[in-house]
C-alpha positions as CSV (number, residue, x, y, z in Angstrom):
1,M,44.9,86.9,82.1
2,Q,43.8,90.3,80.7
3,E,41.9,91.0,83.7
4,L,44.7,89.7,86.2
5,L,47.2,92.0,84.5
6,A,44.5,94.9,84.6
7,W,44.4,94.3,88.4
8,A,47.9,94.2,88.9
9,R,48.4,97.5,87.0
10,E,45.8,99.1,89.5
11,V,47.0,97.5,92.6
12,W,51.0,97.4,92.4
13,P,51.2,101.3,92.6
14,V,49.2,101.1,95.7
15,L,51.6,98.2,97.1
16,F,54.6,100.0,96.2
17,S,53.7,103.3,97.7
18,A,52.7,101.3,100.9
19,L,55.9,99.6,101.0
20,H,58.1,102.9,100.2
21,L,56.0,104.6,103.0
22,S,56.8,101.8,105.5
23,A,60.4,101.4,104.5
24,A,61.4,105.2,104.8
25,S,59.3,105.6,108.0
26,W,61.5,102.7,109.3
27,V,64.5,104.4,108.3
28,T,63.5,107.8,109.8
29,V,62.7,106.4,113.1
30,D,66.2,103.9,113.4
31,A,68.1,107.0,112.2
32,V,66.6,109.2,114.7
33,L,66.8,107.0,117.5
34,R,70.5,105.6,116.7
35,K,72.5,108.2,114.9
36,R,74.6,110.5,116.8
37,H,75.4,112.7,114.1
38,A,72.6,115.3,112.7
39,P,74.2,115.2,109.1
40,A,73.8,111.5,109.0
41,V,70.4,111.5,110.2
42,V,69.8,114.1,107.6
43,G,71.3,112.2,104.7
44,W,69.9,109.0,105.2
45,V,66.3,110.2,105.9
46,G,66.5,112.3,102.8
47,L,67.8,109.4,100.8
48,A,65.0,107.2,102.3
49,W,62.5,109.2,101.3
50,L,63.9,110.6,97.8
51,A,64.8,107.3,96.3
52,P,62.0,104.9,97.1
53,I,63.1,101.4,98.3
54,A,66.6,101.7,97.2
55,G,67.5,104.4,99.9
56,A,66.0,102.2,102.6
57,V,68.0,99.1,101.2
58,A,71.1,101.2,100.9
59,Y,70.5,102.1,104.8
60,F,70.2,98.4,105.8
61,L,73.1,97.5,103.8
62,L,75.4,100.7,104.9
63,G,74.0,102.9,107.5
64,I,73.6,100.5,110.4
65,N,76.2,99.8,112.9
66,R,75.9,96.0,113.8
67,I,79.1,95.8,115.8
68,Q,79.1,96.6,119.6
69,R,82.1,94.6,120.8
70,S,84.9,95.9,122.9
71,A,88.0,94.0,124.3
72,S,86.3,93.9,127.8
73,A,83.3,92.4,126.5
74,L,85.4,89.5,124.9
75,G,86.9,89.1,128.3
76,R,90.2,90.8,127.4
77,P,92.1,92.9,130.2
78,A,93.1,96.6,128.7
79,P,97.0,96.7,128.6
80,A,98.6,98.4,131.0
81,T,102.0,98.9,132.5
82,P,103.4,99.7,135.8
83,A,105.8,102.4,134.2
84,A,103.0,104.4,133.2
85,D,99.7,103.8,134.6
86,G,97.3,106.5,135.2
87,V,96.8,109.8,134.6
88,G,99.5,111.4,136.8
89,A,102.4,109.3,135.1
90,G,100.8,110.2,131.8
91,V,101.3,114.0,132.4
92,E,104.9,113.3,133.8
93,L,105.8,111.7,130.3
94,A,104.2,114.5,128.5
95,Q,106.1,117.3,130.4
96,A,109.1,115.5,130.0
97,A,108.7,115.5,126.2
98,D,108.0,119.5,126.2
99,P,107.9,121.2,129.7
100,A,107.5,124.3,128.1
101,H,103.9,123.3,126.6
102,P,101.2,123.9,128.9
103,G,98.6,122.3,126.5
104,L,100.1,118.6,126.9
105,T,98.7,117.9,130.3
106,G,95.3,118.4,129.1
107,L,95.9,116.0,126.0
108,V,97.1,113.5,128.1
109,R,94.1,113.5,130.2
110,L,92.0,113.4,127.3
111,G,93.6,110.5,125.5
112,N,93.2,108.7,128.7
113,N,89.5,109.4,129.4
114,V,88.7,108.6,125.5
115,T,90.7,105.7,124.9
116,G,90.8,104.4,128.5
117,R,94.4,103.5,127.8
118,P,97.5,104.6,129.4
119,L,100.5,106.4,128.0
120,L,103.4,104.1,128.0
121,A,107.2,105.2,128.5
122,G,109.9,103.6,126.9
123,N,109.4,103.2,123.4
124,R,111.1,103.1,120.2
125,I,109.6,104.1,117.0
126,E,111.5,104.1,113.8
127,P,109.9,105.6,110.2
128,L,110.6,103.2,107.4
129,D,110.1,105.0,104.1
130,D,108.1,102.9,101.5
131,G,108.2,99.4,100.9
132,D,112.0,99.5,100.0
133,T,112.7,100.1,103.7
134,A,109.7,98.6,105.3
135,F,109.2,95.5,103.4
136,P,112.7,93.7,103.8
137,A,112.7,94.9,107.7
138,M,109.2,93.2,108.1
139,L,110.5,89.8,106.3
140,A,113.6,89.9,108.4
141,A,111.6,90.2,111.4
142,I,109.3,87.2,110.5
143,D,112.3,84.9,109.3
144,G,114.0,86.0,112.9
145,A,110.8,84.8,114.6
146,T,111.2,82.0,117.4
147,R,107.8,81.9,119.1
148,S,105.0,83.9,117.3
149,V,104.0,86.1,114.2
150,A,100.5,88.1,114.3
151,L,99.8,89.7,111.0
152,L,97.0,91.9,110.4
153,S,96.4,93.8,107.2
154,Y,93.7,95.3,105.2
155,I,95.2,94.5,101.5
156,F,97.2,91.5,101.2
157,D,97.7,91.0,97.4
158,N,98.5,87.9,95.7
159,D,101.7,89.4,93.6
160,S,105.4,89.6,94.1
161,A,105.1,91.4,97.4
162,G,102.4,89.1,98.7
163,H,104.7,86.2,97.7
164,A,107.5,87.1,99.7
165,F,105.4,87.4,102.8
166,R,103.4,84.3,102.2
167,D,106.9,82.3,101.7
168,A,108.5,84.2,105.1
169,L,105.2,83.2,106.8
170,R,105.3,79.4,105.5
171,R,108.8,79.2,106.7
172,A,108.1,80.4,110.1
173,C,105.4,77.7,110.2
174,E,107.8,75.1,109.3
175,R,110.1,76.0,112.0
176,G,107.2,75.6,114.6
177,V,106.5,79.5,115.2
178,A,102.5,80.1,116.0
179,V,101.5,82.0,113.2
180,R,98.0,83.9,112.7
181,V,97.2,86.0,110.0
182,L,94.0,88.0,109.4
183,I,93.1,89.7,106.4
184,D,90.1,91.8,105.9
185,D,87.7,90.2,103.5
186,V,87.1,93.1,101.0
187,G,90.7,94.1,100.9
188,S,91.7,90.3,100.2
189,R,89.9,90.5,97.1
190,Y,91.8,92.9,95.2
191,T,93.4,90.0,93.2
192,R,92.4,86.8,92.5
193,P,93.1,83.9,93.5
194,T,93.1,85.7,97.1
195,M,95.8,85.6,99.3
196,V,93.5,83.9,102.2
197,D,93.4,80.9,99.6
198,D,96.9,81.0,99.0
199,L,97.9,81.1,102.8
200,H,95.6,78.3,103.1
201,R,97.2,76.1,100.7
202,A,100.9,77.3,102.2
203,G,99.7,75.5,105.7
204,V,99.6,79.2,107.4
205,P,96.7,79.9,109.8
206,V,94.6,82.7,108.2
207,A,91.1,84.1,108.8
208,S,89.0,86.7,106.7
209,F,87.8,89.5,108.6
210,L,84.0,90.0,108.3
211,P,83.2,88.1,105.3
212,T,81.0,89.6,102.8
213,R,79.2,86.3,101.8
214,V,75.4,86.2,102.1
215,P,73.9,86.6,104.5
216,R,76.9,88.3,106.5
217,L,77.0,90.7,103.4
218,F,73.8,92.2,104.5
219,Q,75.3,92.8,108.0
220,Y,78.8,94.1,107.6
221,A,79.7,95.0,104.2
222,N,80.4,98.7,105.0
223,L,82.6,97.9,108.2
224,R,86.2,97.0,107.3
225,N,89.3,96.4,109.3
226,H,91.8,98.8,107.9
227,R,94.3,98.3,110.4
228,K,97.9,97.0,109.5
229,I,99.9,95.4,112.3
230,L,102.8,92.9,112.4
231,V,104.0,91.7,115.9
232,V,106.8,89.3,116.0
233,D,107.6,87.3,119.3
234,G,105.5,89.6,121.2
235,R,108.6,92.2,121.3
236,T,108.7,93.9,117.8
237,G,105.8,95.5,116.0
238,F,105.3,97.1,112.7
239,T,102.3,99.6,112.0
240,G,101.5,102.6,109.7
241,G,99.6,103.1,106.4
242,M,101.3,100.4,104.1
243,N,99.4,97.6,103.0
244,I,101.0,94.3,101.4
245,R,101.2,95.0,98.0
246,E,103.9,95.5,95.1
247,G,102.9,99.1,94.4
248,H,104.9,100.0,97.6
249,W,108.3,98.4,96.6
250,L,109.2,101.2,94.4
251,S,112.7,99.8,93.2
252,R,110.9,97.5,91.6
253,N,109.3,99.5,89.3
254,P,105.7,98.5,90.1
255,K,102.9,99.4,87.3
256,D,101.1,101.7,90.0
257,P,103.7,102.9,92.4
258,V,102.6,104.0,95.9
259,R,104.4,106.2,98.3
260,C,103.8,105.4,102.0
261,I,105.8,105.4,105.4
262,H,105.5,102.6,107.9
263,F,107.0,102.4,111.5
264,R,109.0,99.7,113.4
265,V,108.0,99.9,117.1
266,Q,109.8,98.3,120.1
267,G,109.0,98.7,123.8
268,P,105.8,98.3,126.2
269,V,103.4,99.7,123.5
270,V,103.9,96.6,121.6
271,A,101.6,94.7,124.0
272,D,99.1,97.0,123.1
273,M,99.4,96.2,119.3
274,Q,99.3,92.6,120.2
275,E,96.0,92.9,122.2
276,T,94.5,94.7,119.4
277,F,95.3,91.8,117.1
278,A,94.4,89.5,119.7
279,A,90.6,91.1,120.3
280,D,90.2,91.1,116.2
281,W,91.4,87.4,116.0
282,E,89.3,86.3,118.8
283,F,86.2,88.2,117.4
284,T,86.8,86.5,113.9
285,T,87.9,83.0,114.9
286,G,87.1,82.6,118.6
287,E,90.8,81.4,119.6
288,R,91.8,83.3,122.5
289,L,95.9,84.1,122.2
290,E,97.4,84.1,125.5
291,G,100.8,83.4,127.2
292,D,104.1,84.2,127.0
293,A,104.8,83.4,123.1
294,W,102.2,86.2,122.5
295,F,102.5,88.6,125.6
296,P,105.9,88.4,126.8
297,S,107.4,90.8,129.7
298,L,108.8,94.1,128.2
299,T,110.8,96.6,129.0
300,G,111.7,100.2,128.2
301,C,113.9,100.7,125.3
302,G,113.7,104.1,124.0
303,P,112.6,107.6,124.6
304,V,109.1,107.8,123.2
305,A,106.1,107.9,125.3
306,V,103.0,106.2,123.3
307,R,99.6,105.4,123.5
308,G,97.8,102.7,121.3
309,V,94.7,104.3,119.8
310,P,92.4,101.9,118.1
311,D,89.3,103.2,116.5
312,G,86.3,101.5,115.0
313,P,82.4,101.1,114.9
314,D,82.4,99.2,118.1
315,A,83.1,100.4,121.7
316,N,86.3,102.6,120.2
317,I,84.0,104.7,118.0
318,D,84.8,108.5,117.9
319,N,88.4,108.0,119.6
320,L,90.2,109.4,116.8
321,P,88.0,112.5,116.1
322,Q,88.3,113.4,119.7
323,L,91.8,112.9,120.0
324,L,92.5,115.1,117.0
325,I,90.3,117.9,117.8
326,G,91.9,117.9,121.2
327,A,95.2,117.8,119.6
328,L,94.6,120.9,117.2
329,S,93.0,122.8,120.2
330,V,96.0,123.0,122.0
331,A,98.3,123.8,119.1
332,M,100.5,126.8,119.7
333,R,102.7,127.0,116.9
334,R,102.3,124.4,113.9
335,V,100.0,121.7,112.8
336,R,101.2,119.7,109.9
337,V,98.6,117.0,108.1
338,V,99.4,114.5,105.5
339,S,96.5,112.3,104.4
340,P,95.9,110.5,101.0
341,Y,92.0,111.3,101.3
342,F,90.9,114.4,103.2
343,L,87.3,114.6,103.9
344,P,87.0,115.5,107.5
345,D,83.7,116.2,109.2
346,D,82.6,119.8,110.1
347,G,84.2,119.7,113.5
348,L,87.6,118.6,112.1
349,L,87.4,121.2,109.4
350,R,86.4,123.9,111.8
351,A,89.3,122.9,114.2
352,L,91.8,123.3,111.5
353,E,90.2,126.7,110.6
354,V,90.1,127.9,114.0
355,A,93.5,126.8,114.7
356,A,94.8,128.9,111.6
357,L,92.8,132.0,112.7
358,R,94.6,131.6,116.3
359,G,97.8,132.2,114.5
360,V,98.8,128.5,114.4
361,V,100.7,127.9,110.8
362,V,98.6,124.9,109.4
363,D,99.9,122.6,106.6
364,V,97.6,120.1,105.0
365,V,99.7,117.8,102.4
366,L,97.5,115.9,100.0
367,P,98.2,113.8,96.5
368,G,98.2,115.8,93.5
369,R,95.8,113.1,92.1
370,S,94.1,110.3,93.9
371,N,93.8,106.9,93.1
372,L,90.2,107.5,93.3
373,P,88.7,109.9,91.2
374,L,85.6,110.4,93.1
375,M,87.9,111.4,96.2
376,D,89.5,114.1,94.2
377,W,86.2,115.5,93.3
378,A,84.8,115.5,96.9
379,M,87.7,116.7,98.5
380,T,88.1,119.9,96.4
381,P,85.2,122.0,97.6
382,Q,86.3,122.4,101.1
383,L,89.6,123.6,99.9
384,P,89.0,127.2,99.6
385,W,87.3,127.3,102.9
386,L,90.4,126.0,104.6
387,L,92.8,128.6,102.5
388,S,90.6,131.4,103.5
389,A,91.0,130.8,107.0
390,G,94.6,130.8,106.4
391,C,95.6,127.2,106.4
392,R,98.3,126.3,103.6
393,V,97.5,123.2,101.4
394,W,99.9,121.6,99.5
395,R,99.3,119.1,96.2
396,M,102.1,116.3,95.7
397,P,103.4,115.3,92.6
398,E,103.1,111.3,91.4
399,P,103.6,108.9,92.5
400,F,100.6,108.7,94.8
401,N,101.4,109.4,98.6
402,H,99.4,107.3,100.9
403,T,101.2,108.6,103.9
404,K,99.1,109.4,107.1
405,L,100.9,111.8,109.5
406,C,99.8,114.5,111.9
407,V,102.3,116.3,114.0
408,V,101.5,119.1,116.5
409,D,103.9,121.7,117.6
410,G,107.2,119.6,116.8
411,V,106.5,117.2,120.1
412,W,103.0,115.5,119.3
413,S,102.4,113.2,116.4
414,L,99.9,110.7,115.3
415,V,101.0,107.6,113.1
416,G,98.8,104.8,111.7
417,S,96.2,103.6,109.2
418,T,93.8,106.3,109.6
419,N,92.7,108.9,106.9
420,W,91.3,112.0,107.3
421,D,87.8,110.7,106.0
422,A,84.5,109.7,107.0
423,R,85.3,106.0,106.4
424,S,88.2,106.1,108.4
425,L,86.8,108.2,110.9
426,R,83.5,106.4,111.5
427,L,83.2,103.2,109.6
428,N,86.8,101.5,109.5
429,F,88.7,99.6,112.2
430,E,91.9,101.5,112.5
431,Y,95.0,101.4,114.6
432,N,97.2,104.5,115.4
433,L,100.0,105.3,117.7
434,E,99.8,108.6,119.9
435,C,103.5,109.8,120.3
436,Y,105.0,112.1,122.6
437,D,108.6,112.9,121.6
438,R,110.5,116.0,120.2
439,A,113.1,113.7,118.3
440,L,110.5,111.7,116.8
441,A,108.1,114.6,115.7
442,G,111.3,116.6,114.2
443,R,111.9,113.3,112.1
444,L,108.4,113.4,110.7
445,D,108.2,117.3,110.6
446,A,111.7,116.7,108.2
447,V,109.4,114.3,106.2
448,I,106.8,116.7,105.7
449,D,109.3,119.4,104.8
450,S,110.8,117.5,102.2
451,M,107.3,116.8,100.6
452,I,106.4,120.3,100.9
453,A,109.5,121.2,99.0
454,E,108.2,119.1,96.0
455,A,104.7,120.1,96.3
456,T,102.5,122.7,94.5
457,P,100.5,125.1,96.7
458,E,96.6,125.6,96.0
459,N,95.5,129.0,95.3
460,R,92.0,129.8,96.4
461,A,91.2,132.1,93.5
462,A,92.4,129.3,91.0
463,L,90.0,126.9,92.9
464,L,87.2,129.3,92.4
465,A,87.7,130.0,88.8
466,R,87.5,126.7,87.7
467,P,84.8,126.1,85.1
468,F,81.2,125.6,86.5
469,P,80.5,122.0,85.5
470,A,83.8,121.0,87.5
471,R,82.7,123.0,90.8
472,L,79.0,121.4,90.2
473,R,80.3,118.1,89.8
474,D,82.6,118.4,92.8
475,G,79.9,120.0,94.8
476,L,77.7,117.1,94.0
477,T,80.2,114.7,94.9
478,R,80.9,116.0,98.1
479,L,77.4,115.2,99.3
480,L,78.6,111.6,99.2
481,S,81.5,112.3,101.5
482,P,79.8,110.2,104.6
483,Y,79.6,107.1,101.8
484,L,83.0,107.4,100.4
């Protein structure tokens, strides 16, 4: 036995070194060949070599994009409408929104080329403040459904808000309405028992997006569906940043209150929302949603030209970063960004700085304190750079603000589920609406103005004067930004 142990002590370091060399070499080759962004390559390769075995395991779990799907790959046609099909019609819609803005023509063309989806005329987009406004409107729509309900949410908590939606969905099923509910598997586990189990017991058709059980845990643990989509009868949609949880229902005095803005949507773009849900549902369950119950004929009902913009680690990767950089590059007067988490990559950060240096007024509105301390630490080091370029950064008081907005020149706006961080822009499945309408942008600007009125401006000198341990902690945490 002693001889065996002595042999193991001699051989083990050699075996471990060989395993480390092989694993790190595999990560290096795979990252160099697959990764588009050089910082990601450097980060993963460095981790693989400096953290023996653990770095390679982390890359296997978190660094490989295993989803190469698209609506066309599922045999689903891209949504279109005769009212606004093609680049020419899209340009006319943008010019109608603001004929004095020369950059909109190129921005519409960019959106067409990046997303492959048309800009659709005739939509109505209504902001809904917090759960006090959004949840009753969504529940009333479900209770009024006669044909179909499609609901997709990242978080669907088993709490008072979740119970209200569960009961409304159950009633819809009992009326004979076709109901489909899709919940991200990780997001469903914020409360126990999960709402997936509750909905099953209530007789509501429900599925988990990319379950994190072995062996799928090792394939998809880092790729989550962060979309929030509700479509009722194929005609009325709701989307934005709001999860289904009681923290958003401020009038009920929740333990952890969260501010957020959601949107009620009507018009041709609702078909795009439904198409996005249907693609995710078919990918998850194999069931294809078709027919008038899900896709009725839609006509124009409002003044807003809208494009649905799905984004995710599949065929839609980089949709949002390219569209945002395009919007920032054509800004002439003002850019407003509201995000709960703010860790943009170097391209977006530079675009904000360049816009400010061109004389554009750039406002970035962030929570005073995040619900994730690591995010607060990682966000802080980049703020002095923005401030030195002339951007203005504002910190909102509590409660935590989960709103996601971007408004450019009082005419172009982006609303939906995407945060300005690497996870939302590279790893999560997201859904947003690109909107051209001066009245809608004006309403959102007024919302942002009210946020700024109660916010505290960041000061560059104060940020740089913070104690050295805090600055070092924040700088080291920022290195994790591709993984947060």
